[in-house]
TITORSE-535473 format. One record per residue: x, y, z of N, C-alpha, C in turn; residue in one letter. Coordinates in steps of 0.05 Angstrom, whole numbers, plus 5000, padded with zeros to 4 digits. Example, Ala and Ser with C-alpha at 12.3 -4.5 7.8 and 13.67 -1.06 7.14 Angstrom:
TITORSE-535473
526448865156524649105156526449345156a
525749555142527349795143525850015157s
end
This chain:
TITORSE-535473
501749765000500050005000501850255000m
503950255016505750495017507150534991s
507850324977509250354951507350484931e
504750404931502750514913502350814919q
502250874945501851154953504251324945l
506651224948508951374940509051414910e
508151204895508151224866506151444857s
503851454870501751654863502751934870l
504051954893505052214901507252314882r
508852124873511052194854509852304828k
507652164819506252254794505152534798q
503952584823502752844829504953064829l
507253004840509453194840510353264812d
510453064795511253114767509253284753e
506653244758504553404746504653694756i
505253724782505553984794507654144779n
509954014774512154154760511354224731l
509754044718508854104691506854334691k
505054344712503154564715504654824719l
506754814736508255054741509555164716l
510654974700511955054675509955174656d
507555054654505455154636504455424645l
504155454672503255714682505355934677l
507855864679509956054673509956134643s
509455934626509255994597506856174591q
504656114605502256274601502656564611r
504056594633504656854644506357014625a
508356884613510157024594508557124570a
506656954561504957034538503157264546l
502157254570500357474580501857734581a
504457734589506057974590506558084562q
507057904543507457984515504858114504q
502557994510500058104501499658384513i
500358404539500158664552501758884538g
504258814529505959004515504759084488e
503558884474502258944448499959134452v
498259074473495959244479496859524486k
499059544501500059814509500759974485k
502159854465503059994441500660074424k
498559914424496259964408494160134423q
494660194448492760354464490160204470g
490359944473487959784479487759734509i
485359734519484859674547485859394554n
487459374575488559114581486558914591k
484359004603482358814613480158784591f
479758534582477758474561475758284573d
473558384585471658214598470258014580p
469858094554468457924535470257674529e
472857724525474557494520474757314544r
474957424568475057264592472557094595e
470357204589467757064590467756824570k
468756884545468756674525470656444533n
473056514543474956304552473756134574m
472456254593471256104615469055924605l
467456024587465255854576466355614561q
468555654546469755434531470955224550t
472355314571473555134590471454974605l
469355104613467154964627465854764609v
465454834584464154654564465854404560k
468454434560470254214554471254074580l
470154154603471054044629470553744630n
472653574632472353284633471753174661p
471953354682471653264709474253154720g
474553084745472353074765471653334778p
473153554772472453814783469753904772f
468154034789465654144780466154384762s
464054464747464354694729464954944745d
463754974769464255214785467155224795d
468254984801471054974810472955044788t
472454944764474055004741473955304735v
471555414736471155704731472755864752s
472555794777473955934798476955924795y
478055684790480955654787482055824764l
480655814741481655974718481256274722f
479156354737478856634743481256744758k
482356574777484756654792487156674774q
487356494755489556504735489356754718i
486856814709486457054692487157304708f
486357314733486857554749489857594753k
491257374759494157394763495557484737a
494557394714495657474688495157764683s
492757864690492158144686493858324704l
494358224729496158374747498958404735d
499858194721502458204708502458424686l
500258434671500158634650500058914661q
498658944684498459214696500859284713l
502559074718505059114733504459194762d
502059114772501259194799503059074821n
504258844815505958714835508558864840h
509359034821511859174824511359474833k
509059574827508559864831508259924861k
509860104871509660204898508160474897e
506460514917505160774918507160994921l
506461224910508261454912508461554941l
506361494957506361574985507761375003v
508661154991509860935007512661005016s
513260905040516060935051518060785033r
517160575019518860425001519560584977k
517760764969518360934946520161164953k
519861274977521561494986522261445016k
524761395021525561325048525561565068e
526361795058526562025075523762145081a
523462255105520962385112520462635094d
517962665086517162905072516663125093t
517963355089517563585106516363805090v
514063905098512664115084513564385095l
514264565077514864845084512565015075d
510865095094508465255088509065545094i
510365675075511165955079512666005105s
514465825111516165845135515365675158g
512865575158511965385178512365105168a
513964945183514564675174512664465187t
511864275172510264045183511863795175v
512663645194514463415190517163495200g
518963305202521563375212521763385242g
523663535253524163535281522063695298a
521163915287519364085303516463995301r
515263955324512363875326510664125324k
508364095310506564315307503964275322q
502864495332500164495342498464665324v
496364545313494464675295491864725311i
491064975313488765025330487065245318a
484565265328482665465318479865375322g
477965545316475165475320474165265301p
472165105311470964905293469865045269c
468265255273467065405251467665705253a
468065825231468366125230465566245233v
465266395254462666515260462566815256e
464766945262464967245259467867325259s
468367565250471067665250472167695279e
470467795297471267835325472167565337k
470467355333471067095344473766985333q
474267005307476666895295479067065304v
478867325305481067495313481867445343f
479867395360480467335388482067075390t
481366875375482766615376485566655363v
485666795341488266835327490266965344a
489467165360491267305378492367115399k
490466945410491366745430493266545419a
492866465394494666275381497466395377l
497466645368500066785363501566805389k
500266865411501566895436502766635446e
501766415436502766145444504766045423q
505566205403507466125384506465935363g
503765925359502565745340503065865312i
503565695292503965775265501465735247d
499965535254497765445236495065465250l
493165615238490465645249488465495231m
486765335244484665205229481965355234r
480065325216477465445220475665355197g
473265275204471465165184469665375171g
469965415145468265595130465965435116a
466565195108464565015098464264775117y
461864735128461564535149459564315140k
460564095128458763875122457763755148p
455163755152453963665177452163435172r
451863265193450063035191447163125186t
446263325200443563435196443663665176s
441763675157441663895138440764155151p
439864145176438764375190440864505208y
443164375211445364495228446864705212d
448364875227449865085215451864975195f
451765075170453464965149455865135142q
456365345157458665515153458065765137g
459965955137459566205122460566205094l
461765975086462665955058465066145052g
464966275029467166445021467666675040e
465566775052465866985072467566895095e
467166645103468866525125471766505117g
472266445092475066425082476366705082l
474766905075475867175076476667265104k
474967185123475567255151478067115160i
478366855153480766705160483266835149l
483066905123485367025110486167295123r
484167455130484767705143486067665170k
485067475185486267415212489067305208a
489467135189492167025184494167235177g
493267425159495067645151495667835174d
493667875191493968065213495867955234t
495767695240497367575262499667405252f
500067395226502267235216501866935219g
499466845214498766565216498166445189l
498866185186498066045162495265915167k
493465935148490665855153489965595138v
488365435152487465175141484465165143i
483165085121480265055122479364845102s
477064735106475964525090474264625067e
474464495044472564535022471264265016i
468964275003467464034999466863974970v
467564164952466864134924469364184906s
469664014885471964064867471864334854p
469564454851469264714839470264944857t
470764884882471665094901474665104905d
476164924891479064914895480365174887v
479665274863480965514853480465754873e
477965774883477365984902478965944928m
479065694938480565634963483465714961a
484665674938487465744934487966044938e
485966214934486266494937486466574967r
485266414984485066485012486766315031y
487266065024488365875043491265805038l
492665745060495365635058495365335057d
493265215068492864925067489964865063v
489364695044486664605039486164345055i
483964345070483264105085481163945071q
481563675070479563495060478563345084i
475963385091474863275115474362975113g
473762855136473362565138471162465119a
469062625117466762535100467462545070r
469562685063470362715035472962565029n
473862405047476462265042476362095016m
473961995009473761844984471961994963q
471962254965470862424944473062444923n
473162254905475462224887475762464868f
473562574859473862804842475063044856e
474363074882475563284898478563234903l
479262974908482062904912483662954887l
482562894864483962944838484463244834k
482363404841482563694837484663814854e
484763744880486763854898489563744890v
489563504878492063394869493263544846g
491563684831492563854809493164134818s
492564194843493164464854495964484865a
496764714872499464754883499464804914k
497064824925496764874953496964614970t
498464614992498664385009495864285018p
495664025024493063905031493363755057v
491463805075491163645100488863445095l
489463195094487562985088486762835113l
484262845120483262705144482362415137k
482862235156482061955152479061935155r
477761775138474961745138473961605163g
471361635169470161545194470561245198l
470461095176470760795178472860695159s
474760865152476760795131479060635144a
479960435129482360285137484760465130t
487060405142489460555136490260525107m
489760295095490360255067488660435050e
486060455056484360635041485160925045e
486060995069487061265075489461325057f
491361145055493761195038493061205008l
491061045000490261054972488961324966f
487461434985486361704982488561914978a
490661884995492962064992494362034965a
494361784956495661724930494161864907e
491561894909490062044889491162324886y
491762444909492762724908495662734898i
497362564909500162564901500662484872v
499062294863499362194835498662414815s
497262614823496562844805498663064806r
500763024822502963214822503263374848g
501263374865501463524890502563344912n
505163374919506463204938506263324967h
504963554969504863694995502363595011q
502463365022500163245035500863185065v
498963255082499163185111496962985117i
497662765129495662565137494662645165l
492062625169490862695195489162475206c
490062345227488462145242486462295260e
483862255256481862395271479862215285r
480661965289478961775303477061635283g
476361395290474661225273472161145288i
470161075273467561005286467660715295r
467060675321466860405333464360395350t
464060185365461660155382461860315408y
464260435414464660585439462960845439e
461660905461459861135463460861345483k
463061295497464061495517465861695504w
466661655479468061855463466661895437t
467062125425465662175399466561975378r
469061925376470161715359472261565376n
473561365364475661225378478361305365t
480061425381482661505372484361265367l
485061215342486760985334489661075336d
490761065360493461155365495460985350i
494760735345496660555330496960645301s
495060805291495360905264497761085260a
498561215282500861405279503461255272v
504361065288506860925281506560765255p
504160655250503860495226504060675201i
502660905202502761085179505561195175l
506961245197509761345196511561125184k
511060875190512560655179511960615149n
509460635142508560565115508860795095e
508861045105508861275088510961485097s
511961635078513861855084512462115090h
509762125087508362375092508062435121l
507962695129507562765157504862685167p
504662625193502162535205501562715229v
499062815230498162965253495662825264v
494962885289492662765302490762985312v
488262965304486163145313485063025338d
485863145361484963035387482163125394v
481263335382478463425387476463245375t
476563195349474563035336474762735343h
477162655349477562365356476362295383s
476262495402475262435429472662575434t
472362825426469962975432469663045461g
471963025476471863085505474163265513r
473463485525475463685534477363565555r
476263385572477763295595480063105588d
480162995563482262805556483962905532i
483563155525485163265502488163255508l
488963335532491863345538493163075538l
492062875552493462615551493462485524p
491362535508491262425481493262575463c
493662835467495662975452498462885459a
498962835485501562725493502062445481k
499962285481500162015469500762035440a
499462215425499962245397502862325391a
503862525405506562615401508662395409l
508062265431509762045440509861815419a
507661775405507461565385508861635359a
509661885357511161975333509762165315g
507462265323505962455307507662715303a
507262835280508663085273507263335284d
504863285296503363505307500663415317g
499263595330496563545339494763775331v
492163715328490263915321487963925342m
487064155349484864185368483364435363l
480864445374479064665369478964855393e
479165115387479165325407477065535400v
475465615420473265815415473266005439h
472766265434472666455456470666385478p
468366275469466166205487464765955477n
465865725482464865475470461865425475p
460765525497458065475504456065585484s
456965795469455165915449456065855421v
457965675417458965605391456765495373a
456865555347454765465329455165175320l
457465065326457864775320459864655340s
459264405347461064255365461764405391d
459764515403460164685427461464525450a
460664265452461564105475464464025474k
465664035451468463925449470564145447q
469764395442471764605440472664705467q
475064815468476064925494476265235490i
476165375513476365665511479365745512d
479866005509482666105507484266045532v
482966075556484366025581485265735583s
483365555576483965275577486065195556r
486065335533488065285513490865355522f
491065585536493565675547494665465567e
492865355583493765145602494564895588t
493064825567493764595550496564615539f
497164855528499764895516502064885537m
501565005560503565015581504164725590k
502164565594502564295604503764115582e
503064165557504164005535507164065533l
507864315536510764385534512264285558r
511064285582512364195606512863895605s
511463755587511863465584514363405569s
515563605555517963565539517363465511g
514863435504514063325478513763555457l
513663795467513364025449515264245458l
516764355439518764555445517464825451e
518964985466517965255474518265445451e
516165595445516365805425514166015432k
514866225444512966435451513466685435l
511266815427511467065412509767275425v
510867505430509467715444507667865424s
505167905431503268045414502268285430v
502668525420501768765434498968835426k
end
C-alpha cells in the first residue's frame, strides 16, 4: 500500500512541475499580450474574451472538478495574468515609505510640518464672525502657533445644522492670518471650490466625510496648495493611503495625513482615537502625520493626555479646536475649549517635553 501511495505522490509531484511550467509559459504570453495592447492603446482588461474563455473551459471540462470549481480556478489565473500586465505587483505607491525613504517635510511659507519640530494646529470649529476668529488668532499667536484652522464650509449630519459662512468665512480667516502672521487651514467640499480656496488658504483640508470624494481628491492633486487629508470615519489605513495617492499621483506632493478617530461601538468618546495609526502610517508612508484630538475624542477632559500620546507615538503635530466661548458655539460646542483652557493645555504639553517652547509677544 505504501509503495502505491508513494508512486501516486510521485506522479502528482511531476504534474505539479508540469503545471508550474505551463503557468509560467502562460504568464510570459500574457505579458507579451500586455505590451502589444499598450502599444496599440487597447484596454488591458477584456471582459468579453475572459467570459468566452471560461465558457469554453467549462464546456470542455472532463471532470472530476465541478464546472464552478474550474471556473473559479481559471478566474484566479486570469486575474494573476492581468496583474502582470498592469504591473501591479511591482508598483509601489508614491506615498509609500518604500518609494521614498526620507520623511517629507512641508514648508508652508516658513511653517514646517514634519521633521524635528512638532506643530500644534488650533482654531475654532466654525468661522462665525471676525471678532471670534481674531480673538482666537491673537491667543494662538501668543502661544507661538503657526497654523490656524477654521471651518468655512461645514458638512453636517443634519441638513438643519449650521453649514458655515462659505467664502465669507474664508475671507475672515485670510484677514486674521495676515493680521497675526498665521497660516490658515480650512475645508472645502466641492471640486469647483478649489480655485477659490487657493486664493485664501495656505492649506486645503479634505474632511473625513470627503476622504473618498475622488473628484475632489483629483482636483486638489492638480493644485499647488498643500493639503491636509483626514482619515474617513470607517476607513482602513490602506484606504487612507490610497486616498492620499489620488492627490500625490496628480502632482501635489504636499500632503499631511490626519488621524481623527474612527467609528466604533464605543459611546463614551465621539470617535475612537486609533493611536496605533500614527506609528503604522509613519512606517508605511513618508508623509507627515498629525492627530486631531478634538474630533477623535469629543471630550475636553482628555485632550491633553491624548495629545501627549499622539506626540509620543511619533505624530508630527496635533490639532484641536479653540473658541472664545464654547457654550455659544454654532457647531460642536461641547468639544471645543476656551482660550484660558487652551493656554493651560499648551503650558502642560510643553512641560511634558514633547513640544518645544516658542512664545511670541503680541501687543
